[in-house]
Every structure is written in structure tokens, then in C-alpha cells.
N, C-alpha and C positions, 0 to 999 in steps of 0.2 A: 504494501499500499504507499503511494509516496505520500502520506502524512506522518507517516514511521519512519523515513530515513530522513538520516541527519546529512547532508553537504559535506563535503572535504574540498576544500577550496586552497589555492598558495598563500600563502604569505610573505613576503619580501620584508625583509628586518634590514633598514637602510641603519647607521650608525655614524652621528655627523656628518649624514648627506649622502655618506658613498654606500654602495650596496652591501651587503655583508651575507645574509643566509636566505633563502627560500626554504620555506617547510610547509607543506600540506597539514593543514589545521583545520578543525570545526572553528566556523566563524562564530566568534564571540569573545570578549577577553581578550582582545588582539594586544590591547598594551601591554596586560600583563604577560601574556605571552611573550612577545619582546624584551620584557623587563627581566621576566626568568632566565631566561636565554641569556641574558647578558649577565646577570647573574651567575649561572651555570658555565660562562664563561670567562668568568674573573673579571670583568668590564666594572658590575655595580657591586658595592658591598654595601653598601647603605643607601637610604632614600635620598639622603643630601648628592650623593655622588649622579642623580639624575636630573638635568634642567626640565625634559619636556619631551614628553611623547603624542608623535601627531600623526596623524594619514596624510599623507602625499594627495596632491591634487595633481589631474594632469598626469596619471598614470597609464592612461591609455592614447591612440592617435589625435582622437579628439578633445581631448583634454577633459573627457569627463572621469569625475573620482569613481575608483571599483572599491575602495576600503580595503582592497589588497594588498596595498604598500602603507609599512610605517614607519617614523624617519623618529630616534631614539638619539636625544643632542642631551649630551652629558654636562655636567655643572664645568664652569673654566676650573684649571687646574688638574683636573681627572686625565692620571693617566691612562692612555688605552694600550691595554699591551698586543702585541703582534701576531693575532687570530686569524688574519688575513691567509697568511702563508700556511697555517695549522686547517686551513676550511675550506673545501669546495664549495660550489656557490649553490649546492642544491643538497637539502636534508630530506627525510623523510619522517613523519610525525611518529616512526614507533621505537626510535629509542637514540641514544644519546652519543653513541659513536659513529652514525650516520654523519658523511660529510669528513670525518677526521682522518688526514691523509697520510698519517703514521701510527703505532702503537702509539712510540712515542708521546702524540698531542692527544692521547686517551687521557695521560697523568696528566690531568689540569688541577694546576695548584690553585688551591680557595685563597681567598683575600685574607681570611680568620682562620687560626690555628685549630684545630677540630680540640685537641689535646686541652686546651683552656677552658672548654664545656664543662662545665660541673655536670656530673653524671643524674639520671633521670632512673629512677627504678618502677617499675611498672608491676605490679604482679601477673601472671599467669592466666589467671581469671577475669583481670579486666582485660589482658592483652586477645584473648580470645574473645571479647564481644567485638570488637573494634571493626571488624570486616562488617558484621552484622549491620552495625550502625554506619558505615558506610555505605552500603548498599540499600538503607532504608531512604539514606539524604539523594540520592541518584534522582533528581528530576526527568532528566534529558530520558536514561535509561528507561524508566516508566513509559516514557512514550515510545522509544525506539527497539527496546531490547536488546539493545548492545551499545556500551560506551564505555572507556575507562574514565577512569575518575581515582581524584588524590586529594587526602583529604587531611587534615591538619587539626589533631586532638591538644588538649592539654595530658599532663601527666597524669591525670585525676579521671581522663576520659569524655570531658566536654570537647565536643566539635564544636570548634573554632570557624571553620571554611572546608568549603568543597568545589573543585571545577572538574568539569568534564570537559573530553575532546575524544574523538576518534582515536589520537594517538598515545599513549602511557607516559611517552617524555616529556607531550604538550602540557596533558593535565597536572604534571609536576611541574611544570614551566611555570602557567599561571597559576599554581597555586603561589609559589615561590617568588613569581611578580606581586601577583596580590598581597604576600607577608611583608615584603620589600616597602 
């Protein structure tokens, strides 16, 4: 049935006006997707690193806006890592390895040391309830019967946010971008 299908469309992500990546995604939360992608690439670490995100006009020959191209502007002084040499220009929505040019490029360096993060303790009983809580919050999955999701919970199991996308990695990037 056409009303149950979720479209997958390309999204071009530009960084400070320069094309960086194209990914297939479920439209919606495009700014969060772009921001989350740039967190995972080590470009953004805090909200203050981000100046703004806008849809680009003139994305077609006739100058109309397709809402499939976003430009992410970093704040003045943000150092941009040399990710253009590590990325090919096309990624799929399926994983974070897509578009990496080498195995060394897979080892993305985080902007904050994980060792500095205090440990979180979650009981096995709470942990086993989280997948059902995630599934219960998947509104698009309810309509379509199939879509990936990522959720952010507190250490006590409170659902803070959920994002859905045709791609697993995009669902996570949308969640990370919203958290940023």
C-alpha cells in the first residue's frame, strides 16, 4: 500500500559551502542528521561548534529547492579535520563504514576521551525492558511495518528521545544531532 511506504531520498551534506557527503535517508530531521554525521566525523563536539544549518536553494537546474541539500556552517575558529580525503562522496544509510577509503579511516578519533566519562550502571532487568520501550515509541514503524530506530534513555530507563530512519546509522546520527 502506498500510504504505508516510507520514501528514501538522497541528502547532500555540505560543510561550510563545500560538498562533503551524500546519504540516502528517510526525509525529516535533516538538520539533526547532518549535525550527528559531523559529530561522528569529529567535526562537531559541542553545540557551540555549530553556527547554523540551512537548506540550500537552487539545488536544481531551474533554481527550485528540493530540500535535499543542507549546508552546515561551523562557528568561527572551529578546526575542520581533513575528512574529505578519508571519505568518498557517496554513503548509504546502512552503516558508518560506508564511504571510508581505508581501514585506518574507520578508526575515527573522538573529540572527547571516553575514559573521562563516568561509568553508568544499569541493571540487567532494566536493560531487558529497553527494546520494548523503544519499539513502543516507534510511530513511523507503526505505520510502515519497517524502519530502524535509535533511542536515548536515562540510566533509570526514562526515554529522552527517539529517531527513526530507513538506515540504522542515520537513525543514530539523527539522535546524536538532536542531542547536540
